MARMIKOL-179983 format. One line per 8 residues: number of its first residue (from 1); for each residue x, y, z of C-alpha. Coordinates in steps of 0.001 Angstrom, whole numbers, plus 524288, in hexadecimal, padded with zeros to 5 digits. Example, Ala and Ser with C-alpha at 12.3 -4.5 7.8 and 13.67 -1.06 7.14 Angstrom:
BEGIN
1) 8300C 7EE6C 81E78 | 83566 7FBDC 81BE4
***
This chain:
BEGIN
1) 80066 7FFC1 7FFE4 | 805E9 80C23 7FC12 | 806E0 818F7 80720 | 7FD0D 81FD3 7FD31 | 7F255 815C1 7FE3E | 7F459 812EC 80D88 | 7F214 8210D 80F96 | 7E52D 81E7E 807B8
9) 7DFFA 812AD 80EAD | 7E2D9 81AE6 81C71 | 7DBE5 8257D 81812 | 7D02D 81DB1 81378 | 7D1C9 81413 821B1 | 7D0E4 82350 8288B | 7C41F 827D8 81F80 | 7BD86 81AA3 822E9
17) 7C17B 81BDA 83164 | 7BCD8 82944 830BC | 7B02D 826FF 82ACF | 7AB66 81DAE 83408 | 7AD1A 825D4 83ED3 | 7A6E5 82FBA 83965 | 79AF2 828EE 83630 | 79C3C 8221B 8451C
25) 79B70 82FCC 8499D | 78E94 83480 840A3 | 78809 82757 8468C | 789AD 8280E 854E7 | 78787 83809 8542E | 77B2B 835CD 84E09 | 77696 82C65 85800 | 77074 833F8 86401
33) 76F0E 82834 86C36 | 7600E 828FE 86B71 | 759A2 81CD4 866C0 | 74E54 81E14 85EC0 | 74555 81519 867EA | 73F68 80B5C 8608E | 73C46 81638 8546D | 73C22 80DC7 8471D
41) 73F7A 81478 83B3A | 733F6 81157 82F17 | 73564 80D1C 8239E | 73C17 8135B 8197F | 74800 81984 820D1 | 74DD3 823A4 81B3B | 75E19 82722 81D87 | 75FD6 82F71 82B3F
49) 75B15 83D72 82DD3 | 762B5 84358 82625 | 75E59 84F93 82F6C | 766FD 849CB 839D5 | 76D7E 85417 84248 | 77B84 857B7 83E7B | 77CD9 8640C 84989 | 78349 8606E 85647
57) 77D39 8622A 864BA | 77667 85829 86DEC | 76A56 85148 86D89 | 75FB3 85783 877D5 | 7518D 8560C 87A0E | 74B50 86183 87722 | 73CEB 85DF6 87896 | 736DC 85181 87E1B
65) 729C6 84CBB 8838F | 725C7 83F76 88A60 | 71CF6 83862 88381 | 71123 8388F 88DAE | 70606 82CAF 8872F | 6FF4D 82929 87DCA | 6F743 833FE 87678 | 6E64C 8328B 878D9
73) 6DF6C 82DEE 86A75 | 6ED61 82B8D 8632E | 6EBBA 81B84 86704 | 6E9B1 81607 85AC5 | 6EB8B 81FF8 8503A | 6F593 82730 85692 | 6F9DE 8324F 84C60 | 6FA60 82C9D 84070
81) 6F8CF 834C6 834E7 | 6FB70 840EE 83D48 | 70792 847F7 83D5F | 70D2F 84C14 84AEA | 713BD 85947 84DE7 | 717DE 85ADB 85C1F | 71D1D 868EB 860E2 | 72817 8683B 86833
89) 73058 8735E 86FCA | 73DBD 87028 871DF | 746EB 87514 87C84 | 754EB 8750B 8757F | 75797 877CE 8679C | 75DAB 86E0C 85DBA | 763C3 86C81 85040 | 75EBB 85E29 84CB0
97) 753C8 85670 85517 | 74C81 849BD 856FE | 73FFA 844D3 85C1E | 73B05 839F3 8657F | 72DA1 8346C 85FD7 | 7278F 82C86 86AA1 | 71CE6 82203 86846 | 71C74 81D55 878F7
105) 70EEF 81C3E 877DF | 70B14 817CD 86B35 | 705D1 80851 86A0F | 70D2C 8069B 85BDC | 71787 80B2D 853BE | 718C8 81950 8506A | 71BBF 81ACB 8425B | 7205F 82A79 83F9E
113) 7219F 82CC1 831E3 | 7265D 83A13 8327A | 72A1B 841CC 83D7D | 73062 8507B 83B75 | 736A1 85C05 84412 | 73534 869D1 8428A | 73893 8774E 84B66 | 72A46 87BC0 84C7E
121) 72749 889FA 84393 | 72187 891A3 852FD | 71B99 88D70 85F6D | 70D29 886CC 85D58 | 70F19 883AC 84EE9 | 7110B 875C1 849B5 | 71828 87E9F 83D60 | 72656 87BD4 83BAC
129) 730CD 8846B 83AAE | 73603 88367 82C52 | 74119 87BCE 8278D | 7412E 87473 83544 | 73927 86958 831CB | 7401D 85CE1 83281 | 73C00 84D8F 83149 | 74132 84505 83ABB
137) 74530 83712 83759 | 7465D 82A90 8404A | 75084 822BB 83E07 | 75227 829FC 8317C | 743C8 82739 82D70 | 739D9 83137 82D9B | 731D4 8265B 8333E | 731E8 81FC9 83E6C
145) 72A4B 81494 84778 | 7290C 816CA 857A5 | 72619 80974 85C99 | 71C0B 80AD5 86677 | 71FE4 80E7C 873FE | 72D0D 81518 86EE7 | 7346F 8211A 869B8 | 73D06 82544 85EFD
153) 746D0 83051 85AA7 | 74742 83433 84E38 | 7554B 83966 84851 | 75B05 84638 84A25 | 75679 85103 83F95 | 75E21 85CDA 83E25 | 753A5 86902 84156 | 757E7 87670 84803
161) 74FB9 8741F 85630 | 74E15 8841C 85CBB | 74E4A 8815E 86AC9 | 73FFC 88606 870BF | 73A12 88281 8650B | 72F67 878C4 860E6 | 7333D 86ED0 858EB | 726D2 867D5 84FDF
169) 729E4 8585F 8503B | 71E56 84FE7 84718 | 71B4F 842AB 845A7 | 71493 83C5C 83AF2 | 70D31 82D5E 83E03 | 706DE 82A48 83339 | 700A1 81AD4 838FE | 6F9E4 8196E 84694
177) 7024D 817AB 852A7 | 6FC03 8156A 85DE2 | 6FB78 82067 86A8C | 702B9 82CBB 86949 | 70F60 82F7C 8721C | 70B93 83D50 87789 | 71032 8489B 8810E | 703ED 84D6C 884DA
185) 7044A 85BAB 88B92 | 70EA9 86078 882E8 | 70B73 86DD3 88481 | 70E10 870D7 8753C | 70502 870A7 8694E | 70A1D 86598 86018 | 70343 8625E 852FE | 6FCC7 85860 84AAD
193) 6F940 85750 83BF3 | 6F2AC 84D13 8335B | 6FDB4 8457A 8296E | 70B9D 848A2 82857 | 70EFB 85577 82C25 | 71B12 8519A 83170 | 72250 85AFB 829F4 | 717B7 865BC 828F0
201) 71FFF 8723F 82A42 | 71550 87B55 82ADB | 70DEA 87500 835FB | 7001F 87618 83188 | 6FD76 867DA 82E09 | 6FBD1 867EF 83F0A | 6EF7A 86B39 84186 | 6EDBD 86491 84D52
209) 6F279 868A0 85A30 | 6F6E3 8600D 86616 | 6FB5F 86440 8742C | 704B8 85683 875E4 | 710F8 851C9 86DE6 | 70F7C 84475 866C9 | 71B44 838B3 86611 | 72710 842C7 866F6
217) 72D3E 840F8 8744D | 73CAB 84834 8728F | 74120 85226 86906 | 74F04 853B6 8688E | 7599C 85CF9 8636D | 76844 85CA1 86177 | 76BF6 869CC 8688D | 77752 872A7 8696D
225) 76DA4 87A2E 8727B | 76CCD 86D44 87F7F | 776AE 8665B 883F1 | 76BFC 85A54 88A21 | 75D12 85A13 88BF3 | 75605 85D14 89A7F | 748B3 854A0 89B57 | 73C1D 85AA7 8A337
233) 73699 84B02 8A930 | 72AF9 8505F 8AEF9 | 71C41 850B3 8B0C1 | 7111A 85B14 8AADC | 71745 862A3 8B15E | 72380 863CA 8A83A | 71B4D 85FA4 89CB3 | 714E3 86A32 89FB4
241) 707B6 869E0 89D61 | 70269 877B3 8A3E0 | 70D3C 87ED9 89C78 | 7072E 88626 89000 | 705A8 880F3 884E6 | 70F1F 8825E 879F1 | 7186F 88B6F 8829C | 722EE 88239 88683
249) 721E7 886F3 894E4 | 72381 87904 89B0B | 72EB3 878C4 8A569 | 73834 87117 89E08 | 73674 87B6C 89123 | 738AE 8868D 89B8B | 743DF 87EA3 8A106 | 7497D 87F48 89296
257) 74816 88CBF 8900A | 74FA8 88F99 89E91 | 75B41 8870A 898BD | 75C43 88D96 88BCB | 75B14 89AE5 89115 | 76565 898E0 89B89 | 76F15 893CA 89209 | 76D69 89E6F 888D6
265) 7720C 8A934 894A8 | 77C65 8A0D5 89551 | 779FF 897EC 8A0CD | 780FF 88A25 8A57F | 77407 88185 8A4AE | 773D8 875A3 89E23 | 77071 874A8 88EF4 | 76477 86D92 89067
273) 75909 8697E 886A5 | 74BC9 8674F 89048 | 74144 85ECA 88D12 | 7325F 85B92 89326 | 72E93 84D0E 895EB | 725F8 8501B 8A033 | 717D1 84864 89E81 | 70C7B 84FAA 8A3DE
281) 706BA 84585 8B14D | 7126E 83F17 8AFBD | 71781 8380B 8BCAE | 72358 832F6 8C1AE | 71E66 82538 8C5DA | 71080 822B2 8BDBD | 70DD8 821AB 8AF64 | 6FFF3 823B5 8A901
289) 6F873 8185F 8A2CA | 6FC36 8102C 8959E | 7073D 80727 88F5B | 70F36 80F26 88EE8 | 70AC6 818DE 89927 | 70722 824E7 89660 | 70EC0 82E96 89F47 | 718B2 8269C 8A153
297) 71E31 828EC 8B104 | 72AD1 82FD5 8B135 | 731EE 8250F 8B5C2 | 72EE9 81DE5 8A8A7 | 72FE4 826AA 89FAF | 73A53 82D3B 8A5AB | 74689 827D7 89BF6 | 73F11 8297E 89168
305) 73A0E 8372F 894E0 | 74561 83B7E 89B79 | 751E7 83538 89B49 | 7527F 830DB 88D03 | 74F57 83E79 887C7 | 75C2E 84303 87FDB | 766B4 84768 886B2 | 76147 849AD 89287
313) 768E2 84F8C 89E58 | 75F00 85419 8A7D2 | 75193 85033 8AC35 | 747F1 857A2 8B3D2 | 73E17 84F73 8BA23 | 73103 8556C 8BE94 | 7276B 84B88 8C270 | 71FBB 846A6 8CEBE
321) 71376 84EE6 8D028 | 70A96 843D7 8C7CE | 710AB 838F6 8CF28 | 70AFB 841FF 8DC10 | 6FED4 84669 8D4EC | 6FA9C 83C19 8CCD4 | 6FD4C 8306D 8D7F7 | 6EEEE 82CD6 8DC20
329) 6F3DE 82A48 8E99E | 6FE0F 83225 8F148 | 70BD9 830BD 8E7A4 | 716A8 82A9F 8F003 | 7221C 83624 8EE5C | 72DA7 82B95 8F144 | 72897 82557 8E5A2 | 72968 830E6 8DCF3
337) 7376D 835A4 8E1A8 | 73AC7 82730 8DEE1 | 73484 82858 8D0D8 | 73D2F 834B4 8D008 | 74A00 83053 8D512 | 747C0 8256D 8CAA5 | 747F6 83035 8C033 | 753CA 83585 8C3D7
345) 75AC0 82984 8C649 | 757E0 8261D 8B785 | 75C83 8331D 8B3C4 | 76A47 8319F 8B942 | 76C23 8242A 8B3D5 | 76C79 82C8A 8A70E | 77354 835FF 8AE3C | 769FC 840B7 8ACF8
353) 76725 84C79 8B523 | 758AB 84DB6 8BB79 | 7542F 8592A 8C069 | 747F0 857DB 8CA3B | 73B95 86028 8CAAC | 732EC 8610E 8D837 | 72635 85F5B 8D835 | 71C43 86C4F 8D61C
361) 70F6D 86F54 8DF6E | 70350 86A27 8D9C1 | 6F93B 86F48 8E63B | 6ED11 8744D 8DDF2 | 6ECF3 86736 8D5AD | 6E150 85E3C 8D5D6 | 6EAFE 854CA 8DAC5 | 6F28A 85C2B 8E657
369) 6F03E 8566A 8F362 | 6F9D2 8587D 8FE29 | 70038 84AC7 90176 | 7055E 84C26 8F0C6 | 709DD 85809 8F53E | 71051 8519D 8FEEE | 71517 8496B 8F4D2 | 719E8 85558 8EC06
377) 720DD 859BC 8F868 | 72934 84C6D 8FA47 | 72A5C 84A45 8EBE9 | 730D3 859EF 8EBFF | 73867 8596A 8F925 | 73F27 84CA0 8F484 | 745A1 8539A 8E735 | 74867 8604A 8ED31
385) 75008 85801 8F63A | 75818 8551C 8E9EA | 7575A 845BE 8EB4B | 74FC9 843C0 8DD05 | 7563E 84CF0 8D4EA | 762AD 85281 8CF45 | 75E5D 85F51 8CEB5 | 75042 863F4 8D3FE
393) 7470D 86F69 8CCDE | 73D66 874BF 8D8B3 | 732F5 8743F 8CF1B | 727EB 8747D 8DB95 | 72F48 87FC3 8E1D5 | 72F25 888E3 8D4EF | 72101 88689 8D2A5 | 71983 884E6 8DEEE
401) 7124F 88F09 8E5CA | 71B3D 89685 8F176 | 70EB6 89826 8F908 | 709E6 88C27 8F7EE | 714A0 88185 8F2D3 | 70A8E 8747D 8F1C7 | 70706 87C05 8E3AF | 70C31 8830A 8D80F
409) 70DBC 89162 8D605 | 7023E 897A0 8D01E | 7077F 89F5E 8C579 | 7102B 89204 8C367 | 7033F 88839 8C44D | 6FDAE 88568 8B7F1 | 6F096 885F7 8BD3B | 6ED36 87557 8C282
417) 6F6C7 877E4 8CDEB | 7006F 86C48 8C786 | 705C9 871B5 8BB87 | 70ED6 87E43 8BA71 | 70AF1 888EF 8B011 | 7152E 8912B 8A4ED | 71B22 89692 8B12B | 71C23 88A95 8BA68
425) 723E6 88571 8AF71 | 72B5A 88E16 8ADBC | 72D72 89074 8BBAD | 731B7 8815D 8BBB8 | 73C5F 881C8 8B037 | 7410E 88FC7 8B7DE | 7445E 88862 8C45C | 74E38 87E4E 8BF76
433) 75C6A 88168 8C19D | 76201 87F45 8B52B | 76CB9 87A91 8BB01 | 7680B 86FFB 8C03F | 766C4 869D6 8B354 | 7744C 869B4 8AFE7 | 77D60 85C97 8B37D | 7793E 85086 8B551
441) 77555 844D8 8BDAA | 77DB9 840F2 8C9C5 | 7858E 8361D 8C897 | 78082 8272D 8CD2E | 788B3 824AC 8D6FD
***
C-alpha cells in the first residue's frame, strides 16, 4: 500500500467514525426520555415530523390539567365526527411544543386522525394567529390510536409560543370512542365544530362553546425562559372554581406571573413554569365512583398528575379540606396527615421538593361543624410544626378573618364561605416566599 493510499484509507475511516458519532448524538438528543404510553400510529405513517425543534432550551410544562372523569352524554358516540378546539393558557413561552392526549376514561380505543396546535389570535376566540397553525404528528404519523385507559405524547413541532398567551390545541376523531376523558370547571371557554376543521385558522366553524377541556392533559414547550416546572396539586381551591372565567385568576396563574415579574426585575428567584393539577372535589384518601374512578384520590393520581409532569422541580400540595367536609363521619386527622406524608415520601424518592399549604377556614359553609373545625386545626398545627413538608405556605393565616379565624375574610370570600374570590386567589399567590421554590428535596438518610 502506498503512503497516499494509506492516507486515503485513514481519512475514510475517520469520516465513517465522525458520521456514526453524529448520528448517535442526533438520535439521543431527539429522545427526551418520555414514553408515548401506548399510543399507536395509524396506518399510512409518514416520515418523522419535519417541523421538529432545532433550537436549544429545556422541556418544561407550560400548561396541564388532570383528567377528572368521563364526560356525561358521551358514553356511546364520544365526539365522533367533531373537531375539539381546547383553549389553554401557557405560563411560559418556548420555541417548540408537544402535547399529551388522554383516553383514561375511554372504554374503547380513541382514534385521532388529525391534530393541530396554534397560538390564539386573542382572548376569547377560536381564531388562530396567522402563520402559527401547525399539524401535529405522533411517531411521524398524523393519526394515532390511543388505547382505553392510556395516554399518548405527540412529536415536537416548531412553533413560537409567547409566555402568558392562549394556545389552541385541536383534535378530530372520525369514529365513536365511548366516554370522553375531560376536565370540568376549566374556567376557560373552548370550542367544538362539526366535521374536520382542525386546521381552520379563522375559527368560524367553531360555533359551539364549552366550559371544560377534553382529551388534552398537558402542553410542554422547549423553553429558554424556564429551568423546570412547579406543579400545583390540589382540589377546587387550586382548580380555581370560583375565579372569573377566562381571566386566569387562579392562584397558580398569579404565582406564575409573580415569578416572571420577579425575574424581570432582576431578583434571584427560580426560573420555573407553573402548571395546575387541581381537581374540584378532590380528596387525599377517597376516590369517586366508577372504573377507573372519577376524581381519583390524591394518593392514586399523584404519580401521574404531579411526579410524571415534565421536568418537575417542586410540587405545591393544597389538599385536605374535602377529606374533612365530605367524610360522612368525623375525619381522622392522623389519616389525613399520613396521606400527606405518603405524597411527600413519593416526591422525595424522585428528588422533588414539596411545599405544603395550611387548610383555609370554612365557617358559614353548609358542611361546617365545630368538630370538623377541630380536625382542620389539628392538621394545620402539624403542618405549621414542619413535620409534613419541606416548606409551608400559610393560606389559612393569609385569608382568614382576623376577628373570626374560623371563616374567610369577607373580601377574600367568593360568597360560599369555602372558595376564594379573585382577590382571595391573588392573596394566596402573594403569600408565597418565592425562595421556598428554590433548592431540592432533602437527602434521604
